[in-house]
N, C-alpha and C positions, 0 to 999 in steps of 0.2 A: 198753293201745296206746301205744307209745313215740312221742314226739314231739321234733322238733329246732327250736330257736328260734335262728336266725341274726340276731344283732342288729347293726344299724348298717351293713349291707354297701351298697355303691355298686353298685346293679343296672345292669349295662351301663355302669358308669362315671358314673351319674348321681347324684342327691342320696341320702344315706344313708336306707335303709329297713330294716325288719325283715321277715323271711320265717319263716313256721312250715310245717314239713314234717310231715305225719302220714299213715300209711296209704299211703305211696308217692307222694303227691302233694303239691303245694304247697297248703296249706290257707288261707293268708292272707297277704298283702302289705300292709304299711302302716307307720305310725310308732307307737311306743309300745305294741307288741304284748306281750301275755303269754300264756303257754301253761300251762293247767291240767293237773293230774295228777301223779302221783308220779314217772313215768319220763320226765322231760324233760331233754335235753341242750342246754345253752345255749353258743352260740359267739360270742365277742366278735369281731365282723368290722370294727371300726373301722379306717378306712383301706384295706380290702380291696375288691376288685372281684368281684361276683357274676355269672357268666356261664352261659348253658345249658351243659349238657354238650358237650364238643367231639366232633367227628365226622370221622374220617379216612377218605377215599375210597381210600387207598392204603397197604395195610399187608402186609408180608411176615411171616407167622407161621411158616412153614417146615414145619408139620406137616400132613400126614404126609410122612415121608422124610428130613427133616434137623433132626431134633431135637437134634443136636449145637450148632446155631446159634440155635434158638429152638423153644418148643412155644407151643401156644395158651395154656396156663396162664401161661408167663412173659412171652409177648407182651401177654397182657391186663393183667397186673400192671403191666408198663411203660406200657401206655396209661392206666391208672387214675392213676398217679403223674404223668403228664403232663396229667392233666385231661380224658381222653377217656372217654366213655361209650358210644360205639360205634365199630368199626373194621371196615372192608371188607378181607377176607383175600384176597390175590391168588392166582391159580390155578396159579403155577409151583411146585407141590409135586411129590413122588414117591410115589405116582403123580399126575400131573396132575389137577387138579379139572375134568375135562371130562365127567363123568357125574353123575347124580342121586346115586348112592351115595357118591361122594367129597365132593361139597358138603354133604351131609346130615352125613357124619361131622365135617366141620370145624364146621358149625353147632352140631351136639350137644356137641362138645368145648367150644365157646364157652359154651354154656348151663351146662355142668358147672363151667367156671372161675369164673364168678360175678363177675368184676371189671369186665367191661364186655361189651355185646352184640357178637356176632361175625357179620357178615353176609358170607358167602362170595361171592367173584366167580367166575363160571364162565368156563372157557376158551372162546374163540371157535372155535379148531380143535381136532381131535383131537391129543392130545399136544403142542399148540402147534407143531405142525409146518407149519401154514399151507396145508394142501392139502385138507381135508375139514372141513366145519362140525361142531362137536361137538353134543351133545344139548341144544341151547339150549332148547327147548320142554321137555324132561323136567326140566332143572335149575330152570326157572322154577316147574314144577307140583309140584316136590318140597317137602318140609317146610321147606327151606331159603329158598323162595320167590325164588330168584336174579332180580335186575333189571339187574345190571351185568355185563358180558362183556368180558374182556380176555386177550389172549396176552401180557400185559406180561412184559418181559424178552426178548420178540421182537415184531418188527412183523408185523402182517398186511399183508404187501407185495403180494399178489395182489389186484389191483382187483376182479376178479370175485367172489373170495371175500368181500372187504369189502363190496361192494354187496349179495350175498345175506345176509350178517349183519345188515346194516341193515335189509333189507327183512323178515327173519325177526322180529327183536325189535320192530319196530314194531307188531306184532300185539297185544303185551301191555305196550306202553309202556316197553320196556327200553332200555338204552343201550349202545352199543360204546364202550368206553375203548381209545383207541389209543395204542400205545407207537410214537411217530413216529420211525422211524429206518429209511432206505432202506439195506438191507443191502449192496448193491454199493458203494455210496459210503462204507461205513465198514469194509470189510475190513482188519483188522489195526490199526485205530484204537485209540489208548491215551489220548488227551486232545483238548481242543479244538483244531482247526485254526487257527493264527495265528502270531504272532510268537514265542510262547514255545514251542509245539511245533517251530517251525523252529530255534530256538536249542538245544533240547534233543535234537533228532533223534528225537523220539517221533512215530509215526503220527498223523496229524492227523485229527479227526472234524470234518468241516465243517458249518456252520450249515445249509447247503442240504439236507443229508441228512434233518434234522427238518422244516425248512420245506416241501419238495416233498411230503412225505407229508401234511402237514396241509393243503396247498392241495388236493390230490386229494381228501382225505376230507371236508373241507366242501362240496365240490362234490358228492360223491356223496351226502352227507347231505340236501343240498338237493334233489337229483334224485329221491331216494326219498322225502323228506319225513319222515325218521327222525332220531333223536338220536344226535349223536357228542359223546363226551367226549376231550379232548386230555390225556393224561396228562404229568406233569412237564415242561411247556413251558419251554424254556430260552434262547430267543434273541430278540432285537430283532424280528428279521424274523418270526418266529412270532407275535409279539404283533400285528404289523400284518395278517398274514393273518386271525387270529381276529377282530381289530377290524373288518376289512372284512366278514367273514362275518356278524357280528352286525349290523352296519349294513344287511345285505339282509334281516334278520328270520330267518336260518336257525337252525335248533335246534342250536347249537354252544355247548359249555362248556369250559372249560379249568381246569388246576390249575397251581399252582407249589409247589416244595419250600421249605422254610425254607432249606436250604443253597444253593439257587440265588439267595435273596434277600440273601445274605451273602458268599459266598466266591467268589473268582475263580481262573482258571487260573494266575495267578502263584504260587500255593501249590504247584503241582506241581513248581516248581524245587526243592523239598526232596526230592523222589523219594520221599516218605512216602506208601505206598499207602493211607493211610487217605483221601486226597483223591481216590482213584480211584472214579469213579461214572459211572453210566449214566442219562441223558446227561451228558456231562462238564461240570465247572465251566467257565463261559464267562469273557467279559471284564467289565471294570467298566462298560462302556457297556451290556451285556446286563443286568448287575444292576440298573443304574438304570432300564432300560426295564420290566423285570419288576416292580420296585417301584412304578412309576407306573401299570402295567397293572392291578395288584392293587388300587391305590387308586381307580382310576377305574371298576373293575368289568369291564374287558375279560377279566382273569383272574377267575373266579368264585370260587375257593377256594384255601386252602393244604391240601396233602396231604403226608404226611411221606415217603412212599416209604421208609419204615422197612425197611432191608435188613440184617439181622444176618448175621454170618459169624464162624465160629469163629476163634480166635487164629492158627492156622497158614495160614489163608487170606489173612491181611492182613500177617502178620508175615514178608514174604518180599521179593524183589525186585519192582519195579514191574510188570515185564512179565508175572509169573506170578500177580499178585494178583487176587483177586476185585473185582468192581465192586460198590459199595454203601456205605452208611453207616446206623447206627442213627439214629432221629430222635424216637421218640415222647415221650421225657422231656425233650427240650429245645426242642420245636417252639414252644411258647407264648413262651418266652423269647427265642427268636429272632425271632418275629413283633413282640414288644414292643420288642426292640432296633432292629430295621430299620424298622418301620412305625409304631408308636405314639410312640416317643421322638423320631423325625424329623418327626412331625406328619402323616404321610401317612394314618393311620388313627386314629380313636378307638375306644374299647372296645366301642362299639355296633357299629361296623364290623368289628372283630375277631369279635364273636360272629356277625355275618352271613357272614364269609369262613371261620370255622372251625367253625360249627355249622349255621346256618339253610341255607346254600346247599348244603354237601355233603350234608345230609340230604334236601334237596330232589331233587338230581340222583340220588342213589341211590334215591329214594322210600322213604326210611326212616321207619317210623312210630314215634311216640312220641319222637323225638329232633328237635333243631333247633326246639324249641317255645319260645315266649315264657316269660320268667320271671313267671308270672301264677297267680292262683288258679285250681285245678282242673286245672292242667297237670301231667304226670308230673315228679316231682322228680328230673330228671337235671340235675345242677348241678355247677358248679366254681367254687370260691373261691380267689382269686389275691391274692397279696401283691405289688403292683408295686413296693413300696419295696426289697424284698430285692435283695441284690447277693451273688453268690457264684461261686467258680470251679467249673467243671464237673469233677467226679471220677468217672470211669466205674467206679471200684471200688464205688461205692454203687448202680450201676443195678439196676433190677429186672429188665431184660432179661438173658438169658443171654449175650449178645455185648456186647462193649466197643468197637466199631470206630466210635467217634465222632471227628469232626473238631474238636471243641470242647475236647478235654481241656485243662485248665489255662487256658482262656479264661474271663474274667469275664463273665457274663451276667445280666441283670436278671430279676426276677419269679420266683415260686416258687408252685406249687399247693400251698395248704395242705390243702384239703378237696375230695374228689370224691364225689358221691352218685349211685348208681344206683337209680332209682325209690325214692328215700328212704333207702336204706341207705349208710351211709358205707363207701366202698371206701379212701379215703385220710383219715387224721386227723392233722393237725398235720405234714403233709408226709411221713408214713410209711403204709405199707400197713395197713389195718385187719385 
């Protein structure tokens, strides 16, 4: 039986300790540990931080239907490089993941890839059209065991449909993850509505288009007594609504993307479509509000909204470009830069926001667990002292649409372990 001895790692940023991995689990944690046997891999982790494997609640793997931009295989490799051991695959594929058959296909592709666990997200409505509930119960009862449902990419804007979905998933402790975008308020929108959009003459996307849907949905969740999760929250006003809902004791959770923690709408002045995203980049004030909300727990977790696109969908004029950016391979670095190095979070809190809480929201078994003896060896080893420029040419993702190209970011995942098996070694895919 092979064993791995991780020597001198700072578990969740604490004092250096040794960790032994054997037979897919953490066999021992302590100081001065030794591993017996002939097949022992020793990793010198001095100065490095050991975290539980990261969990992403919001990933677009594009398969089936858009394998030109990403596949389950390439997306899970990108996830492993970024330190993720589990991702939730969004439903806006072709065909849409609105039946038990499609979610099982995605789930099986994830098992075959072997680089991280893939938990499919089921569509709320048939074809993401917002008119008729999809097969929520059948998707939950399938081999994929779906617990999270979302029409992400589109908003469930019909209040009756949203109420029925919340009522339905309550029966099996599911959650509806809402893409909060009032469609009538965002017709023709190209970027955040504000000073920059006015100066550039681009259609504005008002904050109230997000905030009005969130306000409605937290009230609906309270009325039904069900769970609602807010996808890619992006405005200061949205933060206040979620904070208010939580103060009422309602079952509301929320996520923020790495790019909304760092980038602002000022970047749109370049007209570079790499900065075109849904929801749009907001203002500096919004960025600060999001960081504070992630720090105080109003926002529960970081989710990448990894949205790969082929070259031709981004290398074009702004108005014709697709919305979205890749994020799996840079997420932890952006969080280190925006939250850890600013003193807003420590590494234990990063583990909470990027592993424990997303696993809990998704009800994901075996992930988001403590780094302790007997727990599954889903682990991420990070070198926080590393500094380097982002070079998308080296990405494991099939797409290259990153907003960070050429930007120096801190931190690098050196090793990722999925149930004790190394998927990343010395920063490279195993």
